[in-house]
C-alpha positions as CSV (number, residue, x, y, z in Angstrom):
1,M,196.5,-3.9,111.5
2,S,193.8,-1.4,112.1
3,V,195.6,1.1,109.8
4,V,195.4,-1.4,106.9
5,I,191.8,-2.0,107.6
6,E,190.9,1.7,107.8
7,R,192.7,2.5,104.6
8,E,190.4,0.0,102.9
9,G,187.4,2.0,104.1
10,Y,186.4,-0.2,107.1
11,D,185.7,1.2,110.5
12,P,187.5,-1.1,113.0
13,V,186.7,-1.2,116.7
14,T,189.8,-2.4,118.7
15,A,190.0,-4.1,122.0
16,G,193.4,-4.5,123.8
17,D,192.3,-7.6,125.7
18,G,189.8,-10.4,125.9
19,N,187.6,-8.6,128.4
20,R,187.3,-5.5,126.2
21,A,186.6,-7.7,123.2
22,I,183.7,-9.5,124.9
23,D,182.4,-6.1,126.1
24,E,182.5,-4.8,122.5
25,L,180.8,-7.9,121.2
26,K,178.0,-7.5,123.7
27,K,177.4,-3.9,122.8
28,S,177.2,-4.2,119.0
29,D,176.7,-6.4,116.0
30,F,179.8,-6.6,113.8
31,D,180.2,-7.7,110.2
32,L,183.5,-9.4,111.2
33,A,185.6,-10.1,114.2
34,I,189.4,-10.4,113.9
35,V,190.7,-12.1,117.1
36,D,194.2,-12.6,118.2
37,I,194.7,-16.0,119.9
38,H,197.0,-14.6,122.6
39,M,195.3,-11.8,124.5
40,P,195.3,-10.9,128.2
41,Y,192.4,-12.2,130.4
42,H,190.6,-14.3,127.7
43,S,192.3,-16.0,124.8
44,G,191.0,-15.5,121.3
45,L,189.4,-19.0,121.4
46,E,187.6,-18.0,124.6
47,V,186.3,-14.9,123.0
48,I,185.0,-16.8,119.9
49,R,183.4,-19.5,122.2
50,Y,181.6,-16.6,124.1
51,L,180.5,-15.1,120.8
52,R,179.1,-18.5,119.6
53,T,177.6,-19.9,122.8
54,E,176.7,-17.0,125.0
55,L,175.7,-14.4,122.4
56,K,174.6,-17.1,119.9
57,K,176.1,-15.1,117.0
58,Q,177.5,-16.5,113.8
59,T,179.6,-13.4,113.1
60,P,182.4,-14.3,110.7
61,V,185.7,-14.5,112.6
62,L,189.4,-14.4,111.4
63,I,192.0,-15.6,113.9
64,V,195.4,-13.9,114.0
65,S,198.3,-15.8,115.6
66,A,202.1,-15.6,115.7
67,F,202.0,-19.4,115.5
68,S,200.6,-21.9,113.1
69,D,199.4,-24.4,115.8
70,P,197.5,-27.4,114.3
71,Q,195.5,-27.8,117.6
72,I,194.4,-24.2,117.6
73,R,193.5,-24.5,113.9
74,R,191.4,-27.6,114.7
75,Q,189.6,-25.9,117.5
76,A,189.0,-22.8,115.4
77,G,187.6,-25.0,112.6
78,E,185.2,-26.6,115.1
79,M,184.0,-23.0,116.0
80,K,183.3,-22.2,112.3
81,V,186.1,-19.7,112.0
82,S,186.3,-18.0,108.5
83,G,190.1,-17.9,108.3
84,Y,193.5,-18.0,110.1
85,I,196.2,-15.4,109.6
86,T,199.8,-16.0,110.8
87,K,201.9,-13.1,111.9
88,P,203.7,-11.4,110.3
89,F,201.0,-11.1,107.7
90,D,200.9,-9.6,104.2
91,P,198.4,-6.7,104.2
92,D,197.0,-7.8,100.9
93,D,196.4,-11.3,102.2
94,L,194.7,-9.9,105.3
95,L,192.4,-7.8,103.0
96,R,191.6,-10.8,100.8
97,K,190.6,-12.8,103.8
98,I,188.5,-9.9,105.2
99,R,186.7,-9.5,101.9
100,A,186.0,-13.2,101.6
101,A,184.7,-13.5,105.1
102,V,182.5,-10.5,104.8
103,A,181.1,-11.6,101.4
104,V,179.7,-14.8,103.0
105,V,177.4,-12.8,105.3
């Protein structure tokens, strides 16, 4: 995914697990966060909850998941997530959702 994003001219910061994601979010402000639902240590929803409640940031967020789970979609909607991408994803669809989420900022 980061290769697709880099080719488009963005400068992604990656985190291999929920702890690293939270650490990165604490250190910097981002134009967009793309969060996988299933990560070690903290789920994507826990990372988003931390972003919204502890850091009090309204950074646009896209969720990536291998499953189209209605309950996760509902929870994501309650946290004001900008979009939901199901794996495997079409790179053009990913870029469209990134552009739309970043344009709102």
